[in-house]
N, C-alpha and C positions, 0 to 999 in steps of 0.2 A: 501435670505441672513439673517444672524443673527447679533445681536448687537456686535459692536467692544469692545475689552477690552484693558486696558493700556498695557498689556504684549504681545499683538499680534506681530507677526513677521513684517508685513507690515501695513501701515496705508492708509486710503482712499486718493486718488489723488496722491499717491506716484508713481513715474515713475521708472521702472526698466530697466537698460541698454538702456536708451533713447528710449524705444519702448513700453513697456507694462505699462499702467496706471491702478492702482488698483481701482476697483469700490466698493468692499466690500468683507467681509469674508463669505464663504459658510459653513465651518465646521472646527472643531478642533479635533485633535487626540493626542495620546500619543507621537507620533514622529514628528508631523508636522501639518500644516494647509493648507486649500484649499481656494483659493480666486477667485473671478470673476474679470476679467480685460479685457481691450480692447487694441488692437494693434493701436497705434496712427498713424501708416503709412497706414494700410489697412482698419482700422475700424472693423476688425473681433473681435468678442467677444470670449474670451478664458477662460479656467480655469487654474490656476497656483497652483501647489502643492509644498509647500516649506518645507524643512527639518529644524528642529530646529538647532540653531547654535552649540550646544554641540554635535550634531550627524553629522553635516556636515563634520567633519573631521574624522568620524569613517569609517574605510575601509569597514566594513560589511554592513553598511547602504548605503554607496555610491555604493556598488556593487548592492544592491537592486534597487537603483535609476537608475543605468546604465542598469540593466536588464529591468526595466519598459520602459526606453527610447527607447530600441530596438523594442518596439511595433510600432514605426513609420513605420516599414516595412510591417505592416499588414494594408490592405485596405479593410474594410468590414463595411457595414452600421450598423451591430449589435455590432461593437466593437469601443470604443472611439478611436479617432485618435490622436496620439502624434506627435508633430512637433519640439520640441526643449528641450534641457537640458542646463541650464546655471547657473552662480553663480554671486551673487551680490558682490560689492566691499567690504562689511563687512563680507563676508564668507558664506552667506546663499545659499545653492544649491536649485534650483527649476526646476520643469518640466512644460512644456507648452503643453496643450492638448485642444481639442475641448470642448466648453461649450455646454452641452446637456440640453436644456430647456425642462423640463417635470416633471413627477411625479415619485418619487422613488417607487419601488414595496413595500417598507416598509410602505408607506402611506396607501396602500390597507390593509396591515396587521394591521396597527393601527386602521383603520376604522372598522375592524371586519371581514375581509375576502374578498374573490372574487369568481366569478362564475367559475365552472370547465372549461367551454369552454374558457373563457378569459385566464385562467392559461395554458391551452393546447397551445393557440396561443403564449403566452409569452415563454413557454418552447420550442416551435418549433423555435422561433426567437433566443433565447439564445443559443440553441444547434447549430444553424447555425453559430453563432459567435464563439463558442468553436471549431467548425471544423476548422475555419480559424486560431485560435491561436494555437491549438494542432498541426496543420500541420507545424508550425514554432517551434515546441518543447517547447512551452511556456504553463505552467500550471498556472492558475489563483491563486489557493490555498486559496482564500478567497471569493469565490462567496457566496453572501447572498442577502437578499431582498434590503438592502440599497446600494448594488453595481449594481443594475439593474434599469436603468432609462427608463420610458416609455415616449418616445419623444411625446410631446403634449398630454400626457395621453393615448396614443393609445397602446394597447397590442401588435399589429403587428409591432410596431416601437420600441420594446425594445432594449436597448443598454447596453452592459456590460461596466462598468467603473472600475477604481481603480485597476490596476494590480500591485500595489506597496505597500506603507507602511503607508500613512496618512489616518486615519480612522475617520469618524464622528460617535461618540458613542451615538448619541441621542436616538437610539432605545434600548439602554441598553445592547447590545451584547458586549461580551468581546473579544477584539482583542489581539492576542499574536503574536509578531514578533521576530524571532531569528533563529539560525541555526537548532534548533531541531523542532520547530513547528511554522507555520504561518497560521493564520486563526482564525475564531470564533468557540469556542467550540460547540456552538449550531448547526452549520451547517457543521463543518469539518467532513471529512470521518474518520473512525476508524484508518486507517493506518497513518494519519497525526499526531496522538498523539505520534507515534513512530518515527517521523522525516522523514516519507516517503510520497511523493506526486507524483502522476502520473496523466495522463489525466482522468482516471476513478474516481479520487478523486473529480474532478470538477463535474462529473455527480452525485455523491452522494450529493454534496452541492446543486446542482440544485434541486434534488428531495426533500431534506430537506427544501429548501426555498419554493417550491411549497406547501408542506404540511403545513408549518407554515402560509403562506399567506392564504391558504384556510380556516384554522381554525381561523385565526385572532389573533394568539398569538405566542409569542416567545417560542420555545421549552424549557422545563425545563430538563436540563441534570445533575442537581445536583450542589453542591457548592464546593466539594472537588475533587482533581484529581482522587481519587479512584472511586468516584461516576460517574465521567465523563467516565472513562474507562469502567466501568460495563455497563453504559447506551449504549455506542457505540457498545458493543458486542451483543446487542439485536436488533431485527428487530424493525423498527419504527411502532408505532400504527397508522394504517390507517383505523381503523374501522369508519364507517359512511361516508367515502369519496366515492362518486359515481364513477362507471365505466364510461369511461376507465381511468380516472385520477388516480384511486386507483392502478390499475395494473402498470401504468407507474411509479408512485412513489415507489411502491414495488420493481420494477426492478432496478430503479436508486439507491436505498438506501440499497441494500443488503450489510451486513457487510463485506463479502469477495469480494474484487474488481474483482476477477476472475468470479464471478457470475453476475456481472453487465453487461450491454450492452458493446460490445467490443470497441465501439468508439462513439464519438459525431455524426458522420455521420450515424451510425445505428439508433441513437435516432431520428435524423431528419427524416429519412426514415419511422420509425415506427409512429411518431406523424403525419407526412404527410398523412399516410394511415388512421389514426384515424380521421383526420380533413376533408378528401377528400369528404365524402358524403355531409357534410354541405357546403363546398365550391362549389361543383358542383350544389347544389340546389340554392345557391345564384347567381351563374352565369346564371342558367336557368331563374331565376326570373328576373334578370336584362336584359337578352337578349331578352325576349319575352314580356317585359312590354309594348312596343309601339304597338305591334300587338294586345294585349288585349284591349288597350285603343281605338284603331281606329276601330276594327272589333269585337265588343262584341258578335254579333249574331253568329259568327262562333263557339263560345263555347257552344251555346245552343243546336246545332244539335246533338253532341255526347251524351249529357245528355238525349235528347228525345229518341234517338235510344237505349241507354242503358236501359232506363226505359221500353221501349217496349219489348226488349229482356228479361229483368228480369221478366216481367209479363208472357210472354209465357213460360219461364222456370218454373215459379211457378206453372203453370197449367199443367206441364208435357209434353208439346208439343215435347221437345227434348229428352225425357227420353230414347226412344228406340234407339237413335243415339249414345249414349255414354256408354261404360262399366264403371264399378266402378273405379273412378280415385284414383291414389295414393295420399297420403297426401303430402303437400309441406313442405320441411324442410328449415328453415331460421334461422341462417345460415346453410349451408350444411357442416356437420362435420364428422370427423373420428379421432379416437384416437387409437394408437397402440403402442406396445413396449414390453420391457422385464424389469422387476424390479430387485432389488438387490438380490432377492432370485431366479432369473432365471425363474420367473413365467410369462407366456405370458399374454398380455392384448390386446383386440381388441374390439372396439365398434364404431358404426357409421351407415352411410346410404350408399346405392348404388342405382343407377337409374333403374336397371332392374336385373332380375335373372342371366343373363349371366355375367354382370360385378360383381355382388355379388359373384359368384363362382370364378371369376378370382382373386378378391381381397383375398378371403379366401385361394386360392392356392398359391398366391404370399406370403402371410404371413407365410404359412406353410414352403415354400421353404427358406424364409429368416431366420426364427427363428428355424426351425427344430422341431417345436412342433405344434400340432393342435391348432387352435384358439378356444376360449370358444364357447359353443353352443349358438346359437341365437345372435352372435356377431353383425351381420349386418341386418338392416331392409331396406325395399324398400321405396323410397320417391322421389318425384320430386324436381327439383331445383338445379341439379348438375351444377357447374360452368363450366364444360367442358364435351364434348361428350366423351373424353378419360379419364374419371375419374379413371377407374381401372388401365389403363396404367400409368397415372400420379402417382397414389399411389404406384404402383409397383416400379417405378423409385426412389421415395423417400424412400421406404423400403430398396432398395439395397444400397443407400447412407448411411443409418443409421446402416446397418447391422454390420460393424466392431466394433461398440461400445460394451463395456462390459455390460452396461445397458443403455436403452434409452426409450424415450417417444416422439412420434410424434403426434402433434395435428394440424390437418388441418381444417380450417374453411373458407369456400369459397375459396378465392385466397391467403390465408395466411397459410404458413407451418412453424410451430414452432417446433424445435428439441431441447430437453434437454437430458442430460445423462452424462455418465462417460466413458472416453476413457482409454485405458491401460496406456498411457503416453502422453507427450506433442506432440511428433511427430505424434502419431496416431490421436490426436485431430486436428492438422493442416490439416492432410490428409482428415479426415471426413468433416471438415468445408468446405474445397475446393470442395469436391465432392458433398456435399449437396447443396451448393450455386449454383454449376453448374447445378445440376439436377433440382433445383427449377427454375432457370432462363430458362432452356430449355423447361420446361413445363408451364411457364408463372405464377409462384407463387412467392409471396413475402416471402423471407426466414428470419426467426429469429432463431439464433443458440445460445444456452447457454450450453456449454459442459465443465464439470470439467475434469481435467487431473488427472488420477490415478497414481499409484494403490490406491484403497480404503484403503487397509490394508498395513501398512508399519512398520516394526519393526527395531530396531537398529541392530539385528542380520543379517538382509538382507543387510545392508549397510557395515557391517564390512569387508566382503571379498573384497569390492571395495577399501577400504582404505589401505589395506596392501601393494599393489604395489606402492602406492603413498607416503609411509612413507620415508621421507628424513632426519628426525631428531628425532628419537624415535617414540613410538607408538602414533597413532591418535585414539581418542575415540569418539563415538557418545553418547551424553548425553541421558540416557534412558528416554522415555516418561513417563508421569504420569500414564498412563494406559498401556496396553500391546502393543499398537501400536500408531503411530502418526496419528491423524485424519487429514482429508483434511483441509487446512487452518492453521494448526499448524506450529510451527517453529522447524526445525531440527538443532541442535547445534553440531558442530564438534570441539573438543578441542585437543590441543597438540602443538607441536613445528614443525616448518618447516625450511629448510635451506635458502629459499629465497622467495620473493614475487611471483615469477613465480610458485612456488609450490601451492600457494593458488589458482591461476588461473587454474591450472591443476585439483585441487580438484573440483572447481566449474564446470568445463567442464565435468568432469566425473559424478558427483553426480546430477547436475541440471536435466538432462533428466530422472533420476530415482526417483525423489521425487515428481514429479507431481506438483499439486497446493499446495505446502507447501513452506514456506520461508526457505531459507538455510542460516545459519549464521555460520561463522568461528571464534571461539575464539582461533586463532592460533598465537603463538608468533614466529616471524621471528628471528632465531639465525644465527650465522655464522658457517662456516665449522669447526672451532676449537671446538666450544661449542657442535656442533652436534656429534663430535667424542665421547665425553663422554656420551651425551644424548642417542645415539643409543646403547651404551653398558650397560646402566642402566637396572637392572632387572625389570621385571613386578611385582614390589612389591606393596602391598596395601598402600594407603595413610593413614599414621598413625595419632595419636593424637597430634603429635608435630607440632608446628607452628613456623615460622621464623618471628621475629619482628625486624623492622629496626628503627634506630634513628640517632641522631647526637651527636658528642662528645662534642659540646659546648652549647647545649641547650637540654631541657627535652622533647620537643615535638616529637611525632613519625613521621616517614616518611611513610605515607600510600601508596604513589605512587611508591616508590622504585627508584626515580629519584634523582640523586645528581649533584651538580654543581662542577666545578673544584675548588679545595681547601677545599671541605667539608670533614669531618672526620666521616665516617660511623661507627655506633655502631650496632652490630648484637647480638641478643639474641635468644636462642632456648627455647621455652616455652612448657612444657609438664605436664600432671597431676602428682602429687606426687606419685601416685600409679604405675606409669610407671617407675619401678626401676630395671627391668630385662635386662640383656644384656649390650651392649656397644654402645657408640655414636661416629659416624664418621662424621666430617664436613670438606668439601673441597670447594674451590672457584676456578672455571675455568674462565679464561678471554680470550679476543679476540686475544691476542698475542701468544697463544699456551702454556702459562704458567698455572700451577695449584698450588694453595697454600693449603698445608695440615694444616688446622686450628686446628683440634683436631682429634686424638692425633698428636703430633710432638715431636721433640727432646727436646724442651724446656718445653713441657707440655704433659707428657706421660700418665697421669691419664685420663681415659675415660670410666670407668665403671659407668653406670648411677646412681647407688646407692651412689656413692662416690663423685659426682661432683654437682656443682650448689648450689643454696639456695632454701629452701622450705618455702613458705608463703601462707596462705589461700588455702591450698590444691593444689598449683601449684608449679612446680619446674622451676626455671629460671637459664639457663646456658648461661653465657655471653661468646661469642667466639671471638668477636672483640671489642676492648675497646677504650675509649677516648684517644687522643694522649698524654695527660698528664700522664695518668696511664701507658701507654705503655712505656713512657720515664723513669718512675720510676721503672718499673718491666719488664725486658726483656722477661719474660715468657708470658706476656700479649700482644697478637698481636694487633697492631694498625697501621692504614695507612690513608693516605689522597689521595683524588682523583686527578689525573693529566690528562692532555690532551690525554694521550694514554690509559686511563683506559677503555673507551668504555662500552660495554655491558658484564656483568659477570653473571655467574650462581652459586648460592649457592646450594649445595647438602648436605642434612642431612640424614644419614642412621642409623637405629637401627639394630644391628646384635646380634645373640645369642652367637657368639664366636668372638675373635679378627679377623678382616678381613685379616690382614697381620701378618706374624710371626715376622717381625721386624718393628721398627719405621721408618717412611719415612722422607726424608728431608722436611724442611719447604716449599721449592719451588722446583718444578720439571716440566718436560714437560707433557703436556696433554697426549701425545702419550704413554709415559712410564707408567703413572698411568692407562690409559685405558687398556693397555696390561696386566698388573698385576691384574686389577680388573676382566677382562675376565677370566684369569686363576683361580682366587680365586673362582669365581662363578662356573666355569666348574668342579672343583675337588669335589664339593658337600660337603666340610667339614664345610662350613659356610652358614648360612641361613640369608637372609636379612628380618627382621620381618616387617619393615615399612620404608617408605621413604617420604621426603618432599623436594620440590625445591622452589626456589624463584629467580627471575631475578632482578638484579639492573642495572641501566643505568646511563650514564653520559651525561649532556648537558652543552655546553659551556655557 
């Protein structure tokens, strides 16, 4: 416990709800404090996490506390147990959980590091806890050395704590809590910086915590958000970390979550395999200890016999009985696959010439190309008498991949590669796991979903049938194609939220391991009538700037409240003085306002309207209410409850769009029909176009 302060939420000996007596404070954080207390009825020692008063009425923080309290449904020795959520009479919300007496993993870090084996044991135990939490769809989001307690200082008794918001900052790590990001920058997965957290984010944090504890220092990820983002895009430096801890950390902390282990259960399985030899040895030593103590002479006989046989062998007594023996391979390995350039690779060992030829033939059938010369050598030590048949079964399971690499070492088969798409990946994973299980191998699968090369042109044909409110565009990638792990952005307008779901359903299987983001604005049917008829004109140099009639500040969001008086300006370079300007506003009621030109304001030649200052031309098309009242030619309006969502459309044309001036107000349908006809006759060209959505909130 730490020393109390005058401003602490609770004081020593204070009793909460006639049940919990405060014994002292364990830690303080930006949002709350953690206390040790005892249940006066049962005597059980507990930990209380209390939220600060100013946050106890905040819906967002209460939701986090509620989410943490739901942990009471999880019963696992590696996860702290929650029992209650309550509130004091003066408004402080607090959680009740088990008090875990032990050593935080952060103490090992502060002492200068820990042994690789101890860290493997900790990782195995923590991963078991994550299996239990992830099964309940709960992601910790803030796993770090100070949130892992070693009960009684024992690594095999590690316990995950703190699935919520109060953090002890004594190790110097910075904790951020909010809708966009929760976690410590030092240990958080890259995707958490963008407000995304999934079970594999906890795996990254586990790997980063293992690395920091082994090195005995908190990671340096920079001091600015930009430095943190750049740091997270790179692989962590694991140089100097001994195997197998190094490979484990490398796998857990891959920047792309798709390349990390698929689940905490897979991590438990893999670490269990790594620890098994040592555990088996410990069991043997424990089980035979009594026999060695009581009958030591039994151990002498094998040694005497072995010495005698070794002597006879040295003098060549058995030389004529044995042909030249094959070397022993430990571990017994084979590597095979096809790389990104469709080049075959095969290297490894076989137990005899017959199985050697069988593997070479199986590889040729699978790949369709002959293996490299001298790919396989003969050696003893095969883990199975059916080595060639086992390898053939694994070849067949990997064959559907676009590119793949199979690494078999003793009884572990690791498959990495690239599938054509996500569906193909699921099929290969299922078949490979089944093949490995049938042949008695431990399977590890890391497959990326392709295609490897994806351009915006490949996606455009998929968008056309899904356009419900004008064209949908794919934002071009920085290079010629979208690399794996990049983000594909689709922009445009849609008629309803269901259209976005249809887009996701169609595109998601085609983009593979890339993030899909939709910057799509949901309009209504009336606005879409106009939107669908707008020509595919280039985005010009004109900008639509919004403001208020009663104050000078701009309206960056385009959202107005009932009673507001919108002011609309069209801004363009002064050099843009050719042609004519057309401005209309379409609203949700099916009405359209011809803002410029109209009967009251017929002038719309660019060179003759607006004011020029500093090389820019400003054309006001909607005015403050006071100016509109003084001059009827100046359009002004106030937002009412029926205003809803409206679309401002600005067009630059080479000739007048219509032969006659249109009324100030008309139906969207009539304008759309005449616009279609004007475009169809080809007498007018739309040089550029800009649009801007404005919305109303009560």
